[in-house]
C-alpha positions in Angstrom: 123.4 108.6 102.0 120.8 105.6 102.8 116.9 106.7 102.7 114.2 104.2 103.5 110.7 105.0 101.3 107.4 103.0 102.7 105.3 102.4 100.0 102.1 102.6 102.2 100.0 100.2 103.9 101.7 100.3 107.1 98.5 99.5 108.9 95.3 97.3 107.8 95.5 93.5 108.6 98.3 93.2 111.7 98.0 93.4 115.4 100.3 96.3 116.3 98.8 99.6 114.2 100.5 102.1 116.6 103.8 100.6 116.4 103.9 100.7 112.5 102.6 103.9 112.5 105.3 105.1 114.9 107.9 103.3 112.8 106.7 105.1 109.5 107.0 108.6 111.2 110.8 107.7 111.6 111.5 106.6 108.0 112.9 108.8 105.2 109.4 108.6 103.1 106.4 107.1 104.3 103.4 107.1 101.1 99.6 106.5 101.6 98.5 103.4 100.8 94.8 102.3 100.3 94.7 100.9 103.8 95.6 104.2 105.5 93.1 105.9 102.8 90.5 103.8 103.9 91.2 104.8 107.8 90.9 108.3 107.0 87.9 108.0 104.6 86.0 105.2 106.8 85.5 103.2 103.3 84.1 106.1 101.5 84.6 104.9 97.8 87.0 102.1 98.8 86.6 98.3 98.0 87.4 96.1 100.7 85.9 92.7 101.8 84.7 91.8 105.3 87.6 90.7 106.7 89.6 93.8 106.0 86.7 96.1 106.9 86.6 94.7 110.4 90.5 94.7 110.6 90.1 98.3 109.6 87.3 99.0 112.0 89.2 97.6 114.8 92.5 99.6 114.0 90.5 102.6 114.0 89.3 102.0 117.3 93.1 101.4 118.7 93.8 104.9 117.1 90.5 106.6 119.0 91.6 109.9 120.9 89.3 108.7 123.6 92.0 106.2 124.6 94.4 106.5 127.2 97.5 107.3 124.9 95.1 110.4 123.6 98.3 112.5 122.3 99.8 109.9 121.0 96.9 108.9 118.7 96.0 112.2 117.9 99.6 112.7 116.7 99.3 109.4 114.6 96.3 110.6 113.1 97.7 114.0 112.1 101.1 112.0 110.2 98.0 109.7 108.5 96.0 112.8 107.3 99.8 114.2 106.1 100.6 111.5 104.0 101.5 112.1 100.3 100.6 109.8 97.8 103.7 109.9 95.3 107.1 111.0 96.0 109.7 111.7 93.1 113.3 111.9 93.7 116.1 111.9 91.0 113.5 111.0 88.2 112.4 107.4 90.3 108.8 107.8 91.0 107.3 105.9 94.0 103.6 105.2 94.6 101.9 102.7 96.6 99.7 101.3 93.5 100.7 102.8 90.4 101.4 105.8 88.3 97.8 106.2 86.4 96.0 105.5 90.1 98.8 105.8 93.0 96.5 104.3 95.9 94.0 101.9 94.1 95.4 100.6 90.8 97.4 97.1 90.9 100.0 95.6 88.7 99.8 92.0 88.0 102.3 89.9 86.6 99.4 89.0 84.3 99.5 92.6 83.2 102.5 91.5 81.0 99.7 90.6 78.5 97.5 93.7 79.2 100.0 96.1 76.5 97.2 98.8 76.3 97.3 99.1 80.2 100.9 99.1 80.6 101.8 101.1 77.9 99.5 103.9 79.6 101.3 103.5 82.8 104.5 103.8 81.5 103.6 107.0 80.1 103.0 108.3 83.7 106.7 108.3 84.3 110.1 108.8 83.4 112.4 106.3 83.8 111.8 103.9 87.2 108.7 103.2 89.1 108.6 101.5 92.4 105.2 100.2 93.5 103.4 97.7 96.0 100.1 97.3 96.6 99.7 93.9 95.1 102.4 92.8 97.5 104.1 90.5 94.8 107.6 91.4 94.2 108.8 91.5 90.3 110.1 93.7 87.5 108.2 94.9 84.3 109.7 96.4 81.2 108.7 99.1 78.4 109.2 96.0 76.1 106.6 94.1 77.7 108.9 91.6 79.6 108.2 90.4 82.9 110.7 88.9 85.4 110.6 87.4 88.8 113.2 88.0 91.4 114.0 84.5 91.3 114.4 84.6 87.5 117.5 87.6 88.2 118.7 85.8 90.9 117.1 88.4 93.2 119.7 91.0 91.4 118.5 93.1 88.4 120.6 96.0 86.8 118.3 98.5 85.4 118.2 99.0 81.6 117.3 101.9 79.1 113.9 101.1 79.0 111.5 102.1 81.7 110.7 99.7 84.6 108.1 99.2 87.0 109.6 97.4 90.2 107.1 96.0 92.5 108.7 95.5 95.7 106.5 93.0 97.5 105.5 93.2 101.2 107.1 93.3 104.8 104.2 92.1 106.2 101.7 90.8 104.2 104.0 88.5 101.2 101.6 87.2 98.5 104.1 85.5 96.7 104.0 82.2 98.6 107.0 82.8 101.0 106.5 84.2 104.1 109.7 85.9 104.7 109.2 89.7 104.5 110.4 90.9 101.3 112.1 94.7 100.4 114.3 96.2 97.9 117.5 97.9 98.1 118.4 100.3 95.5 121.4 102.1 94.4 120.4 104.0 91.5 121.6 101.5 89.0 120.6 97.6 90.8 117.6 96.5 92.2 118.3 93.8 94.8 115.4 91.9 96.4 115.7 90.8 99.7 113.6 88.3 102.0 114.1 88.3 105.6 113.2 85.8 108.3 111.1 87.0 111.3 108.8 85.1 114.0 106.0 85.0 111.1 104.2 82.5 114.1 104.2 84.8 116.9 102.8 87.5 114.7 100.2 85.4 114.0 99.4 84.1 117.4 99.0 87.6 118.4 96.1 88.1 115.6 94.7 85.2 116.7 93.7 86.3 120.1 92.0 89.7 118.5 88.2 88.6 118.4 87.9 91.4 115.9 90.6 90.5 113.8 90.0 87.3 111.0 92.0 83.9 111.7 92.4 83.7 108.3 94.6 86.7 108.3 96.9 84.7 110.2 96.9 81.8 108.2 97.8 83.5 105.1 101.1 85.0 107.0 102.5 81.4 107.7 101.6 80.6 103.8 102.9 83.7 102.4 99.2 83.9 100.6 
């Protein structure tokens, strides 16, 4: 059986928040990311730069129950409000951020040199954890090894050590590659996939919305 798991942040920087929410509704599992959390709490306790705050404020207006598509927007807010922050299946943990802080904590490639941080994170799950948040795909193992997708030729077979897999990002890649990134998982192997799409068309959509900073379009084209 094939199941799609979305690890959150399907709204935030992009020009089509309604469409993205509607897609997430139809997935097997969708989790809450820090951008969904910010939408729901109006930034209470959240750390966002000015660009992100303005884009989220614009997104909130698109989802207003006062808009002509009131019924659909009410349904979207209901969906967002019911999102879970973790999902566990067959001993596999799925989160947006980290097992220690499912919404807000980043796991970076450089954390391989922060053994205390990683050991505390590894203590919080059973075998494998899939995460996103940093938007940089990669693999961390309990014996303090970090691997990029390129280093494993985009195919990684799980070992006995606990493993963290960052799946990258479909809509906001930060690894220098503008293609959408996701992973396939069959219980034993993780396959990193890169998907071409019309990045420039999405960037152009961003540029015609005054509330969205042009920087958000530029970074899509560079994958940064």
